[in-house]
N, C-alpha and C positions, 0 to 999 in steps of 0.2 A: 582574371577575374572571378570567373564560376570556381575557382579552386579555394577561395577566399570566401564563399558564401557561406559555406557550413558554420566556419569559424565566427561570421558576422551573426548567425541567425543563433547560435548558443550564447554568443554574448548578449544578443538582445533579451533574449528569454531570461538571463540570469540577471539581467538588470532588473527586468520585469517583475521578476520574483522576487528579488531583494525589495523591492518597492510596495507589494502589494502583500508581504508576508505579514504582517502586522494586522490585517484586515480578518483573520481567520480565528475562528474561536477556539475552546480545548474540548479535546476528545476525551469519553470516560478512558479509555485505555493509556492516556500519556501519564496519568496519576500514577497508576499501576507499573508502568514501564519504568517511571522515575525510581520508584522504590526498588525495584528489580536491580536497576545497573547501580543504585548506590548500594545495594548490601554487595554486591560484587566488587564494585572498586574498593569499598572498607574491608573485605575480605583480603584484598591483597594489600593493601595499604593502612590497614585499620590501626597497626601499633604506632608507627609514624604521625597518625592523624590524632591519636588518643594522647599523644606527647607533647603535641604542638603547642606553641606557645599562644595561639589564636584561640579563645572561647568557642567562635562560631566553628571552629574547623573540630573542635573537640566534641561538641554536640551533634553536629553530622556524623561522627562516626558512632558516638554513644546512642544516637538515636535510629541507626540504622538496622534492617532486619539482620538477624544471623542468618547468613547465604543459607548452611547445611541444615537447617529447621524451615526454611522459609518456604511458604507454601508455592511460590512461584520459582522456585530453584532450578525448575528445569529449562526456565526461558533464557537462552543465550543472549548476551548483553555487550558482547565486544564495542560494536558500533555506538550504542547509546551512553556506553561509559566513557569515551571520548568526552561526552557534552559534560558527565558528573565532573573531568578532568578539568576542562574549562570552568567550571563552577568554582571548584578547588583553586585554581588560579586567584579567584575573587575572595578566598577564605570562606568560599560558602554564605557569602554574605549580599548575594543579588536577589532582588524582588522574585516573589514567584512568577510575575508575568515575564519578568526577563530571562528565567529559567526556562519557561516554555517557549519563549519569542527562540533562545538559541536551539532549542530542540527543534523548531519548524524550520528554523533557516538549515540546521544540519541535514534534515531531512529532504529539504527540497536540495539540496546542493548532491545530495546521493542520487536523486531521482534523475538528474540534470547529468550527472556523469554517466548513471546507465543508458541514457539517450545518445551521447558520444559514444558508448559501443555498439548500442543497437545500430547507428549510422554506419560506424566501421565494419558491421556485418554485412548489411546491407551493400557496402561500397565494395567490399571483396566479392560478395556474390554476382552483384549487377555491372559493377566495372563504375566509370564515371559517366551514369547516366543520369536522367532527371528522378529516375527512382528512389536512389539513396535520400534525394533531396526532397522530397516528396516525404519520404520514411521521417525527417526529423519534425517536417508539420504535423502530419496525421498522428506522429508519438505526440507530441505538445498538446494538441488540441482535442484531444481527448477529453471531454470534462471531467469526468468521474476520478481518474488517474491525476488529472490536473489540480483539482481541487484537496482532493485526499494527499497530494504529495507535499504539502505543506504542514500537515499534522498528524498523520497515519505513519507512525513512527515503527511501526511492527510491520505491517503488511506491505506497503510501500517501500519500505528499507529491504525485506527479504526478496519482492520482486525485481529490485535494482540490482542487487548482489545475485541473485540467480542470472539473471541476463548477462551481467556482467562474467560471471563464473562459464557461461556458455560462449562465449567469445572465446575465451582462453581454451575449453576443451576443443571447442572446432579448430583451432590453429594448431593445436598438440597434433589431433587427427590430422589434419590436412596435412603434415609436416611430415607424416608416416613415424608417428609415434619416437620422434626424437626428442631430445632432452631440450632442447630451446624454450617450449612452452610450458615445461612440465611443472615447473615449479611454481610459477605463477595461477596456472590452471590448481593445483593443489591447493595454494592458499588462499585463492578466491571462492574456491568449493567449500573449504574450511568455514570462510565467513559467510556463506549462504548458509551452511548447513548451522553456524550457530546460531544466524537470525531464526531459521527454523528448521527443524531438522529435516523438514523434507527435501531440502537441498542435497541430501543423499541421493534423491532420485537420478538428480544429472549424472553423476559419478557413477551408480550403476549402469546407465544407458551408456555413459563413456566407455566404461570397461567392456562392453558388449560390443559395441563399434570397434574397440581398439581389435577386437577378438577377430571380427569379421572381416577387418583391413588387412589386419597382418597374414589373415590365410588368404585373402583375393590376392594379394599381393607377395604371397610365396615369401615372407618373413619367418625367419628362423623361431620356431616356436619357443625356444630357450629365450630370445628376444622379446617376441611378444608378452610372454609370461613375466618375465623381468619388469619391462616398462609398464604394465599392468600393475604388478606388484607396488612399484617405486610410487606411481600415482596414488594407489589406495593408503597405502603407508603414510605417504607426506600429508595427505589430508587429514589422515588420522593425528598426524604429530602435530600438525596446525590448528586442529581442530582441539584438541586437548590444550595445548599452549593458550589459547586464546579464552578457554572456559574453564574457569576457576572450579565450577562445579565439580568436573572430572577428574580433579587434581589428587583426591584422596584415593580414589580407585577407577581409574580413567576407563578400561574397560566397561565394569558394570553399571557405572552413572551412565554412561553413554548409551549402553542399550537400556537403562531404566528410562533414560529421557525418550526413546525412540517410542517403547511401550507406551509411556504415559501419553503422549501426543495420538498414537495410535487408536487409545480409546479413550479419548479426552473428555470426562465427564464433572469437572470441578462445580461448573454452572448448571444450575437447575432451572433456570429461567425459561420463558418461552418467548417466540419471536412470532411476528405476522409475515404469514404468506399464503399467497393465493386466498386471501378473505378469511383463512384462520389462524389460530393462535397453536402453532406447533411446537413440538420440543425440538433440543438440538440434533437427534437422531433423524435428519432429513430424507425425504424421499428421493429416489434415483434422479429424477427429472431436477433438482435443485438448481444445481447449478447451470445446466443447458438453459433453462427456463430465465433466469437470472441474467445471463450473459446475452440470450436473443432480446430482451426487454432493456438493457441498459448500454447496449454497445451501439454505434452508430449504424444504420441501414445500409450504408456504402462500405464499411469497412466487413457487415456481415455479407454482403454480396458479393464482394473481392475474395473474402474466406471461401465460401463456397466454389469460386471459379479456381480458387489454387489449389484445395484440397481434390479438385475433379482430375487434375492435371497428373501424369507420370511423372515423377520427380526426375530431376535431370544434374543433380548436382548432390554431392555429400552433406552440404547445409539444409537442401530441400529435405531429404531422407531421415538427418537428424531432428530436425523440427517437427515434420510431421509424425515423426515415432515420438518425440518427446511430447506432444498434444494428445495422441491417442493413449499412449502409456499413464501420463499424469491425470486425463479427465478419467479414465476406466478404474484407473486406479482410486481416485477420491470415491467413484461410485461402487467400483467392487469389493472395497476394503468398507464401505460402511463410514468413512472419514466423518466424526461427528462437525457441524458449523452451527452458525445463527448469524440472524443479522446480515444480510446480502452477501454476497459471495466473495467476500475480501481473504478468508481464508484460502481461497484457490485462484489469486490474483496472479499468481505464477503461469497461470494456464495463458495467460493474455500474452506473454511474450512469443510463446510458438502461434499463436492465433494470429497477432499482428505480422509475423513472420510471413505464415501462410498465405495473407490477405496481398501481402504484395507479389507472391507467385501470382495472384489471380491478377494484379494490376499489371504485371508484366506481359502476363497472356494476353490481356484485353488492348493492350497498348499492340501488341504482335497482330491481334486479330483485324484492327483498326487500320494497321500501318499501310496494308495494300486495298482497303477501300477508299471509295470518292472521299474529296477532300470534306464536304459538309458532312461527312459520318466523323472521321476523325477530329473536324473542330467540334461537334456537339460532343464528342466523349472527352474531349478536354475542358469544355465546357460545364459537364457533368462533375468532374472532378474539382471546378473551381468553384463553382456553387455549393458544394458540400462543405470544400474546407471554409469559404467565407460564411456560409449559415453556423459551423462549428464556432469559429471566430467570434461572431455576432453573439451567438447564445453565451459563449465564456462572460463575453463582457456583458451582456443584459444581467444575466444570473449572478454576476460576481457578489459574495465570494461564496455561493451555494452551487458551484460547478458539481460538487461532489452528491447530489440530489437528482442528476443526470437520466433521465429515460428516454428513449429514442420514440419516435413519432407513434409507433404502435406501442410501445412500453406507456406511457403518458395518459393512453385512453383508460389504463386500468389501475396504476399506480395508486392513486391514492386510496380507495376501497379495499384495495387487495393486497398490500404491500409495504412492509416498514419505510420511511422515508428518512429522516434526519434521525438515525437508530441511535449516534453517539452523541446527539442534542449539542451540536457544535454552534448551533444558531440560537443559542440559548443568552450568550454574553451580550449579542446584538439588541436582543428583546430589552435588556437590564439595561444597556445604555441608552436605550428609548426612554424607559420609566424614568431614568435618572434627569433626562433631560427635558423631560415634559413634567415632573413632577417637585415642587420647590421644596416639598418636605425634607428635612434632613436626615431622620429616620424612616428608611422604608423596608417593611416586612414582605418578604417572596416565600411563597412555597412552591418548591420546583420540583414537578414531577419526574424528573430523570436525575440527571448528574448535576451536583454543584459546580458551578463554574468560576467561583470565584478567585480560582488561580490564575485567571486572565484579568482581573481588575487591578486598577493600580489603588495603591495605598488610601488615597482621597476616596475613591468610589467604595473600596472595602466599608469605608468610614459611614455611610450611607446605605449599603444594602445589607440587610439582614437577612439571616434565614428562619422561618419560624413555621410552625403547623398549620395546615389549611386553614381550622378555625381563628386564627391571630393573623394571618396574611393579609396583605392590603394587594398582593398582587398572586395570581397562581401561573405559573408557567407550564404548559403542558406538552410534552413529546407526542411524536406520532410513533412511538413503538408499539403503541396501544392497538386493539383492534377498532376498526376505523368507526364502528356501532358504539365504542367507548368512550372516544373523544367527544365528550357533552361539556356543557358549561355546569360547572357544580352551582348549588343553590349559593345565595347571595352575591351572585359574581355577574358581569356581564363582559363580553367579548369586548375588547377593547383595539385590538390589533393582531396581524399575525404575519409570519414571512411566508411568503408564496414564491413557489417556482413552478412556472407553467400553470397557474391557477391551482397550484394546489397548496395547502396550509402543511408547512412543513414542522413550525412549532407555533403555540397559538397563546398569546398575552390575554389573561382574565383579569380585572380590574374588581376588587370588593364595591357593591352599591353602596349608595350614600345612605340609605336607611338600612343596609346591612340585613334585606329580607331574603 
């Protein structure tokens, strides 16, 4: 029975995810991501689309950005292009809401698949024990990733394939550099790197470990070099095949992509961090602070117990090295980031694995203690999981604004909250349900969320300047002191998480004073 439990858990997670996917709004980057993936798709199939008998297909081809001159041409779109293919099957006649719901389902499925591979990593490392089962639960229950797995088609997608590629790299290293897992490792590394160029970091670490393992096991230097070179070349070839932007000049355009993201600077805005509006050039403590405030304290405690132990296994050494290299790389290279720690979500993969090293160590510590201590530790785990489950349910669908018990003491006045304005759609629904006027004018402080509205809702919801608007939706990317009610309006309601307003709805007063 126990061997079927993981299958049941993932199936249940899938059913729940499909049932609730419609509850989430739309994020800023989804609009851009669709344009980017459409540009790549049309670059590959544009000639056939331009000659299509379907007018909507021809229009999609003609209106798509030119990939080679598109300002976002450096973004890999191999995975999101699959959703464009689905649009193509429907002759690009789907409503905007259906288009983004498809993308939400696709993002969620990728995150679920990554969870399966994380379970397989834990199962291979810890055997058929309770730890891999707990791994499924703690993977699913982390609120921020649970929420973002339905709409964050960039960062969660990269996290997912980063983790999947690590699984195949570890199997290749574990297999003494034999060819069995060479192609799967190369293919998944290529997909991860296409999604975010940072995926190359896993390849570089894999090559370092290949040399170390080969030397320790006294393999022939020729064999070490040959298999390492094959992994690197296969990864590069697979990357080029799935990245149309590189086709005209594979080496140069790949290097240009890496340099572009190393010193990423197209966005010149500011964001709210530790009570101040800062630029994308974040301080060294940016990632540790965000992780420390938004990851459950139980996970953090287990992580520190795990990082303090001496690694005993290849997987342990690899994940510890991956965590340290990635974190120090972000800090040392001064990688530009903004709005939360989403650009560094890949770090969470090794963080979570190390937390399970701490969990195993804790089980071992309590194994020889009195029964009361063992039961007490089991109760601590159970209480934490039940709490996270309840928090996810109570705060659905705003799990992406989770702060731990320490972080929520400071979050509202010091950190950006719903930085992608995902909750705006629900405030519009609130107005449409409670105001009977046919035409309602909204001034939106952040992203326009019309893409997730039905056609009937679009007929009633119109966008207008503040001086003409009936309602004003204010985002919480602003500094806390700037989140004020504008003249002539009154606060009607807000979407709250743990008592914090994550987006605010103001209504124009009757006398317009």
